[in-house]
C-alpha positions as a Markdown table, in Angstrom:
| # | Residue | x | y | z |
|---|---|---|---|---|
| 1 | Unk | 10.2 | -4.9 | -9.7 |
| 2 | Unk | 8.4 | -3.8 | -6.5 |
| 3 | Unk | 9.8 | -4.6 | -3.1 |
| 4 | Unk | 7.5 | -4.1 | -0.1 |
| 5 | Unk | 9.0 | -4.0 | 3.4 |
| 6 | Unk | 8.3 | -2.7 | 6.9 |
| 7 | Unk | 5.7 | -5.2 | 8.1 |
| 8 | Unk | 5.9 | -6.7 | 11.5 |
| 9 | Unk | 4.1 | -7.3 | 14.8 |
| 10 | Unk | 2.7 | -4.3 | 16.7 |
| 11 | Unk | 0.2 | -3.8 | 19.5 |
| 12 | Unk | -3.2 | -2.2 | 19.1 |
| 13 | Unk | -2.7 | 1.6 | 18.8 |
| 14 | Unk | 0.8 | 1.2 | 17.5 |
| 15 | Unk | 2.3 | 2.4 | 14.2 |
| 16 | Unk | 4.2 | 0.9 | 11.3 |
| 17 | Unk | 5.7 | 2.4 | 8.1 |
| 18 | Unk | 5.6 | 0.3 | 5.0 |
| 19 | Unk | 7.9 | 1.0 | 2.0 |
| 20 | Unk | 7.6 | 0.0 | -1.6 |
| 21 | Unk | 10.7 | 0.4 | -3.6 |
| 22 | Unk | 10.2 | 0.4 | -7.4 |
| 23 | Unk | 13.2 | -0.7 | -9.4 |
| 24 | Unk | 13.7 | -1.1 | -13.2 |
| 25 | Unk | 10.9 | 1.3 | -13.8 |
| 26 | Unk | 10.8 | 0.8 | -17.6 |
| 27 | Unk | 7.1 | 0.0 | -17.5 |
| 28 | Unk | 4.4 | 2.6 | -17.6 |
| 29 | Unk | 3.3 | 3.4 | -14.1 |
| 30 | Unk | 0.7 | 6.0 | -13.2 |
| 31 | Unk | 0.9 | 5.4 | -9.5 |
| 32 | Unk | 1.3 | 2.9 | -6.7 |
| 33 | Unk | -1.4 | 1.3 | -4.7 |
| 34 | Unk | -1.3 | -0.5 | -1.4 |
| 35 | Unk | -3.6 | -3.5 | -1.0 |
| 36 | Unk | -4.1 | -5.8 | 1.8 |
| 37 | Unk | -5.5 | -9.3 | 2.2 |
| 38 | Unk | -6.5 | -10.8 | 5.5 |
| 39 | Unk | -7.0 | -14.5 | 5.9 |
| 40 | Unk | -10.3 | -15.6 | 4.5 |
| 41 | Unk | -11.1 | -12.2 | 3.1 |
| 42 | Unk | -10.9 | -10.5 | -0.3 |
| 43 | Unk | -8.1 | -8.3 | -1.3 |
| 44 | Unk | -8.9 | -4.6 | -0.8 |
| 45 | Unk | -7.3 | -1.4 | -1.9 |
| 46 | Unk | -6.1 | 0.6 | 1.0 |
| 47 | Unk | -4.5 | 3.6 | -0.6 |
| 48 | Unk | -3.2 | 4.9 | -3.9 |
| 49 | Unk | -1.0 | 7.7 | -4.9 |
| 50 | Unk | -0.3 | 9.1 | -8.4 |
| 51 | Unk | 3.3 | 9.7 | -9.3 |
| 52 | Unk | 2.7 | 12.9 | -11.4 |
| 53 | Unk | 0.9 | 15.1 | -8.9 |
| 54 | Unk | 0.5 | 13.1 | -5.7 |
| 55 | Unk | -3.3 | 12.6 | -6.1 |
| 56 | Unk | -4.4 | 10.3 | -3.3 |
| 57 | Unk | -7.1 | 7.8 | -2.7 |
| 58 | Unk | -7.9 | 6.2 | 0.7 |
| 59 | Unk | -10.5 | 3.6 | 1.6 |
| 60 | Unk | -12.8 | 5.0 | 4.3 |
| 61 | Unk | -11.7 | 2.6 | 7.0 |
| 62 | Unk | -8.1 | 4.0 | 7.0 |
| 63 | Unk | -8.7 | 7.7 | 6.5 |
| 64 | Unk | -7.2 | 9.8 | 9.3 |
| 65 | Unk | -5.1 | 6.8 | 10.3 |
| 66 | Unk | -3.0 | 6.0 | 7.3 |
| 67 | Unk | -0.9 | 8.3 | 5.1 |
| 68 | Unk | 0.5 | 7.4 | 1.7 |
| 69 | Unk | 3.4 | 9.4 | 0.3 |
| 70 | Unk | 6.0 | 9.2 | -2.4 |
| 71 | Unk | 9.6 | 10.0 | -3.1 |
| 72 | Unk | 9.8 | 10.3 | -6.9 |
| 73 | Unk | 13.5 | 10.7 | -6.9 |
| 74 | Unk | 13.9 | 7.4 | -5.1 |
| 75 | Unk | 10.9 | 5.7 | -6.8 |
| 76 | Unk | 9.6 | 4.8 | -3.4 |
| 77 | Unk | 6.2 | 4.9 | -1.9 |
| 78 | Unk | 5.4 | 4.8 | 1.8 |
| 79 | Unk | 2.4 | 3.9 | 3.8 |
| 80 | Unk | 2.5 | 5.3 | 7.4 |
| 81 | Unk | 0.0 | 3.4 | 9.5 |
| 82 | Unk | -1.1 | 4.8 | 12.8 |
| 83 | Unk | -3.7 | 3.8 | 15.4 |
| 84 | Unk | -3.5 | 0.2 | 14.2 |
| 85 | Unk | -6.2 | -2.3 | 15.3 |
| 86 | Unk | -6.4 | -6.1 | 14.9 |
| 87 | Unk | -8.7 | -5.5 | 11.9 |
| 88 | Unk | -5.7 | -4.1 | 10.0 |
| 89 | Unk | -3.9 | -7.4 | 10.3 |
| 90 | Unk | -3.2 | -8.6 | 6.8 |
| 91 | Unk | -0.5 | -9.1 | 4.2 |
| 92 | Unk | 0.1 | -5.8 | 2.5 |
| 93 | Unk | 1.0 | -5.6 | -1.1 |
| 94 | Unk | 2.1 | -2.7 | -3.2 |
| 95 | Unk | 1.3 | -2.7 | -6.9 |
| 96 | Unk | 1.9 | -0.4 | -9.9 |
| 97 | Unk | -1.1 | 1.1 | -11.6 |
| 98 | Unk | -0.8 | 0.9 | -15.4 |
| 99 | Unk | -3.9 | 2.9 | -16.2 |
| 100 | Unk | -5.2 | 6.4 | -15.4 |
| 101 | Unk | -8.1 | 5.2 | -13.3 |
| 102 | Unk | -8.0 | 3.5 | -10.0 |
| 103 | Unk | -9.7 | 0.1 | -9.7 |
| 104 | Unk | -10.5 | -1.1 | -6.2 |
| 105 | Unk | -10.5 | -4.7 | -7.4 |
| 106 | Unk | -6.9 | -4.4 | -8.6 |
| 107 | Unk | -7.5 | -4.9 | -12.3 |
| 108 | Unk | -5.7 | -1.7 | -13.3 |
| 109 | Unk | -2.5 | -2.8 | -11.4 |
| 110 | Unk | -0.1 | -4.8 | -13.5 |
| 111 | Unk | 2.9 | -5.3 | -11.3 |
| 112 | Unk | 2.8 | -6.6 | -7.8 |
| 113 | Unk | 5.3 | -6.8 | -4.9 |
| 114 | Unk | 5.7 | -9.9 | -2.8 |
| 115 | Unk | 3.8 | -8.6 | 0.2 |
| 116 | Unk | 4.7 | -7.9 | 3.8 |
| 117 | Unk | 2.8 | -9.2 | 6.8 |
| 118 | Unk | 1.3 | -6.8 | 9.3 |
| 119 | Unk | 0.1 | -8.3 | 12.5 |
| 120 | Unk | -1.7 | -6.2 | 15.1 |
| 121 | Unk | -2.2 | -7.8 | 18.5 |
| 122 | Unk | -5.0 | -7.0 | 20.8 |
């Protein structure tokens, strides 16, 4: 199971830290991805981190503002989000990647958390 938390309401320029706790990790997981979906928009991959070596992917729009990190001992992945803008408003989901390669459409992610809402006010 994946449990996402940490969402909330924040003003433009503010920060939030999302957490994804992975429990019962009997399934193969190469890494964890954070996705988001805003109303009326497609789901998009925001960041991904590989368990084994911490290899990271960011989508361009969040580079230099978001930081993904992991705590292997606690099976937890974090997404630190700084300099938030209204365009970052979305439901954020964490998902477990069950293949070596990253897929920005989410097809290589087999297990999904329930989502946590991030709202950035202007």
